[in-house]
C-alpha positions in Angstrom: 159.7 44.7 81.6 159.2 47.0 84.1 158.6 46.5 88.1 157.4 48.0 90.7 158.0 46.4 94.1 156.3 47.4 97.3 156.8 44.9 99.8 158.6 45.6 103.1 159.3 42.4 104.9 159.5 44.1 108.5 155.7 45.9 108.3 154.6 42.3 106.5 155.7 40.1 109.4 154.2 43.0 111.9 150.7 42.5 110.1 151.1 38.5 110.5 151.8 38.8 114.4 149.0 41.5 114.7 146.6 39.2 113.2 147.7 36.2 114.9 147.2 38.5 118.3 144.2 39.4 117.8 142.8 36.5 116.2 143.9 34.2 119.8 141.9 37.2 121.7 139.2 35.5 120.0 140.2 32.4 121.3 140.8 33.4 124.5 137.4 35.1 124.6 135.7 31.9 123.2 131.8 32.5 123.0 129.0 34.6 125.1 126.9 33.0 127.2 123.0 32.7 126.5 120.6 33.6 129.2 117.3 31.9 129.3 114.3 35.2 131.1 112.1 33.9 133.6 109.1 33.6 132.0 105.7 31.3 132.5 106.5 27.6 131.2 102.8 27.6 130.4 103.2 30.7 127.9 104.9 28.4 125.5 107.0 31.4 125.1 110.5 32.0 125.5 113.1 34.8 125.7 116.6 35.0 126.1 118.9 37.3 126.3 122.7 36.7 125.1 125.3 38.4 127.3 127.6 40.3 125.1 128.3 42.0 128.4 131.4 39.4 129.0 133.4 40.3 126.6 136.8 41.2 127.4 136.3 45.2 127.5 132.1 44.6 128.2 130.3 44.6 125.3 128.6 43.5 121.7 131.3 46.4 120.5 134.3 43.9 120.8 132.9 41.6 118.6 133.0 44.3 116.2 135.9 46.1 116.7 138.0 42.4 116.3 136.4 42.4 112.6 137.9 46.5 111.8 141.0 45.6 113.0 141.6 41.9 111.1 140.2 44.2 108.1 142.3 47.2 108.4 145.0 45.0 109.2 143.9 42.7 106.1 143.5 45.6 103.5 146.8 47.3 104.7 145.3 50.7 106.3 147.1 49.6 109.7 150.4 49.0 110.1 153.1 49.1 113.0 153.0 52.9 113.7 149.8 53.6 112.5 147.8 56.0 115.0 144.1 54.4 115.2 141.1 57.7 115.0 137.5 56.0 115.4 134.3 58.0 116.2 132.2 56.5 118.9 129.5 56.8 121.1 131.8 55.2 123.6 132.2 51.2 124.1 133.8 50.3 120.0 135.9 52.7 121.4 136.4 51.1 125.1 136.7 48.0 122.3 139.4 50.0 119.8 141.6 50.8 122.7 142.4 47.6 124.1 143.1 46.4 120.4 145.5 49.2 120.2 146.9 48.7 123.7 147.3 44.6 122.3 149.1 46.2 119.7 151.3 48.6 120.7 149.4 51.7 118.6 148.0 55.3 119.7 144.5 55.4 119.6 142.2 57.8 119.7 138.3 58.6 119.8 136.2 61.3 118.8 133.3 61.0 120.9 130.2 63.2 121.5 130.2 65.8 125.0 127.3 63.9 126.6 129.5 60.5 126.5 129.4 58.6 130.1 132.6 59.5 132.2 132.6 55.9 133.0 133.4 54.5 129.2 135.8 58.1 128.8 137.5 56.6 132.2 137.7 53.0 130.3 139.3 53.8 127.0 141.8 55.9 129.0 142.6 53.1 131.2 143.6 51.1 128.0 145.7 54.6 126.8 143.3 55.9 124.2 142.4 59.3 124.0 139.1 60.9 123.8 138.8 64.2 121.9 135.2 65.6 123.0 132.8 67.7 120.9 129.9 69.3 121.3 127.4 68.9 118.1 127.1 64.5 117.7 127.3 65.1 114.1 130.7 66.8 114.1 132.3 63.1 115.1 132.9 61.8 111.3 134.2 65.3 109.8 136.7 65.5 113.6 137.8 61.7 113.1 138.9 62.5 109.5 141.1 66.0 109.9 142.6 63.7 113.1 143.5 61.1 110.8 144.7 63.5 108.2 146.6 65.3 110.4 148.3 62.4 112.5 148.7 60.3 109.0 147.0 57.2 111.0 143.6 55.5 109.9 140.4 56.7 110.5 138.5 52.8 111.5 134.5 54.2 110.4 132.3 51.7 112.2 129.6 53.1 110.8 130.5 52.6 106.9 132.1 49.4 107.3 130.9 47.7 110.4 128.2 45.9 107.8 131.4 44.5 105.5 134.3 43.8 108.4 132.3 40.6 109.8 131.8 37.5 107.5 128.0 37.5 107.7 128.1 34.0 106.1 129.1 32.6 109.9 132.6 32.3 110.9 131.7 32.3 114.2 129.7 35.9 114.0 126.8 36.3 116.6 124.2 35.1 114.4 125.6 31.8 114.0 126.5 31.6 117.2 122.9 31.9 118.3 121.7 29.3 116.1 124.1 27.0 117.5 123.2 27.6 121.1 119.7 27.5 120.1 120.0 24.0 119.0 118.7 21.8 121.8 116.0 24.7 123.4 112.7 23.7 123.1 111.7 26.0 119.7 115.6 26.0 118.6 114.7 28.0 115.9 113.8 31.9 116.9 110.7 33.3 116.1 112.1 37.1 116.4 115.4 38.4 116.6 115.8 41.5 118.2 119.1 43.8 117.9 119.5 47.3 118.1 120.4 49.8 115.4 123.8 50.9 116.2 126.2 50.8 113.7 123.5 49.0 111.2 126.6 46.1 111.7 124.8 43.5 114.2 121.4 43.6 112.1 123.1 43.6 108.9 125.3 40.7 109.9 122.2 38.6 111.6 119.7 39.7 108.7 121.6 38.0 106.0 122.6 34.7 107.8 118.7 34.4 109.0 118.1 34.4 104.8 121.5 33.0 104.4 120.3 29.8 105.9 117.1 29.8 104.8 115.7 30.2 108.4 111.7 31.4 108.8 113.0 33.7 111.9 112.5 37.1 111.6 114.8 39.9 112.7 113.3 43.8 114.6 115.4 46.2 115.0 115.1 49.1 117.7 115.7 52.4 117.5 115.3 54.8 120.4 114.0 58.4 120.3 115.4 61.3 118.2 117.2 58.5 116.4 116.8 58.7 112.4 117.4 54.7 112.1 113.3 55.0 112.9 111.9 57.7 110.7 113.7 56.7 107.8 113.1 53.5 106.9 109.2 54.2 108.1 109.7 56.6 105.3 111.5 54.6 102.9 114.5 57.6 103.0 118.0 57.6 103.2 118.6 61.4 103.8 117.0 61.4 107.6 119.0 63.5 110.5 117.6 64.1 113.8 118.6 65.2 117.1 120.4 62.0 118.5 119.2 59.5 120.8 120.1 59.7 124.8 120.2 55.9 125.1 124.2 55.4 124.2 125.2 52.9 122.0 122.5 52.7 118.6 120.5 55.5 118.5 122.0 58.3 115.4 121.6 61.5 115.0 122.0 60.0 110.9 121.5 56.8 109.0 124.2 54.9 108.9 126.1 53.4 106.3 126.3 50.2 107.3 122.6 49.6 107.9 120.9 47.6 106.0 116.7 48.4 105.6 116.4 45.6 103.4 117.3 43.0 105.9 114.8 44.1 108.6 111.1 42.5 109.1 110.3 45.5 111.4 111.4 48.6 113.0 110.7 49.2 116.7 110.7 53.0 117.7 111.1 52.8 122.2 111.0 55.8 124.1 113.9 56.6 126.3 111.6 55.9 130.2 111.0 52.4 128.5 114.2 51.7 127.7 115.5 53.2 130.8 112.7 51.2 132.7 113.4 48.0 131.2 117.1 48.1 131.7 116.2 48.0 135.6 113.8 45.2 135.6 116.2 43.4 133.9 118.2 43.2 136.8 115.5 43.2 138.8 113.6 39.9 137.7 117.6 38.0 136.5 120.0 39.4 138.7 121.9 40.4 135.6 122.5 44.1 135.4 122.8 45.9 132.1 122.9 49.1 130.6 120.1 51.1 128.6 120.5 49.8 124.9 119.7 46.3 126.8 116.3 48.5 127.9 115.4 49.4 124.9 115.5 45.7 123.5 114.1 44.2 126.1 111.2 46.2 126.0 110.9 45.7 122.0 110.8 41.9 123.1 108.2 42.3 125.5 105.9 43.7 123.2 106.8 41.1 120.5 105.6 38.1 123.2 103.0 40.4 124.4 102.1 40.2 120.2 102.3 36.3 119.9 100.5 35.5 122.8 98.0 36.9 121.3 98.1 35.6 118.9 98.0 31.8 120.2 101.3 31.5 118.7 104.3 29.7 120.7 107.9 29.8 120.3 111.4 32.3 121.0 112.4 35.5 121.1 116.1 36.5 121.5 117.9 39.2 122.2 121.1 41.0 124.1 122.5 42.4 126.2 124.9 44.4 124.8 127.4 45.8 127.6 127.0 46.0 131.6 124.6 48.7 134.1 128.4 49.4 135.5 128.7 52.2 132.8 125.7 54.0 133.4 125.4 54.6 137.2 126.2 58.6 137.0 122.8 58.4 134.2 120.8 56.1 133.7 120.8 54.4 136.9 120.7 57.8 138.5 117.6 58.7 139.8 118.6 62.5 140.2 120.0 62.5 136.1 116.3 61.1 135.1 114.4 64.1 137.1 116.9 66.3 135.6 115.9 65.5 132.0 112.5 64.9 132.4 112.3 60.5 132.5 110.5 59.1 134.1 110.1 55.1 134.4 107.8 54.2 136.8 104.7 54.2 134.6 107.0 51.8 132.3 108.2 49.6 135.0 104.9 49.5 136.3 103.5 48.2 132.8 106.5 45.3 132.8 106.1 44.2 136.4 102.5 43.7 135.2 103.7 41.7 132.0 105.5 39.2 134.1 102.5 38.5 137.0 99.4 39.0 133.9 
């Protein structure tokens, strides 16, 4: 008999300790808050915002980064000296830089040159390095090249997001939503609204809804310039686009983690409406949210209008993806909006009228 043994006890011990460290972070983080958005009670429709900005790295992507690290560690892709490389529009890279610092690993983020300075500063704060590229479509190949050059591991969130998270439960975001909704007057949401992003969040929630036999419908929102909406409408996978100005959710291509078969409706939201809704949320609730949250809320308002027109009662749940402090120089800056030809006043007026109708 022949035997080939590749067991390295030192590496296995390091991986075991790394997994314990990542899971301990999850225990400390516990769960995120579910805020009630103040709608008139007589409407019979309730809106909830699940605040993912309270994670240690300030965004929904903290969940994804944790899952990707556990996936990479358990599959033997990440060891005690692995350089981790990621293609990102910012928030995932911030979270992965945090976990790399926790595990003592080098980290390189490959991002579009348009990524907000606030996100770049956060990545560097956690010890990561940033490689900026002019063409957003080039981040994938540049990430692969860097991983090969350093002998590192390309995390590839856009491919592995849908498989790194346990969609059957294990306190994923879908299970958390239903547990937190259990004592509300409409505990089973009529709609859950999320952005496309990597496709991982919509895949997790859509699968969980079916697995647990809920009647909830899943709406996925997509900003201007992103490839997901036209691909979903046309039933094509190979659609490409210029990319979105709303960081974190719009993509120049349809990502491998995007599962169109678990989505009930897609809604395309103009950039002006996304930024107006972001500002409106802060105005009404005091919660400081980012642009992708505005995209979510703008679509949720449209669904609530539809429910009211149809005499339907129920609940709608969406996400606060990250905080507005990351976009002070862009979506929160009137000069930046004017430079890019974005007028938020008309959609902001419509949102104010919606709440007072």
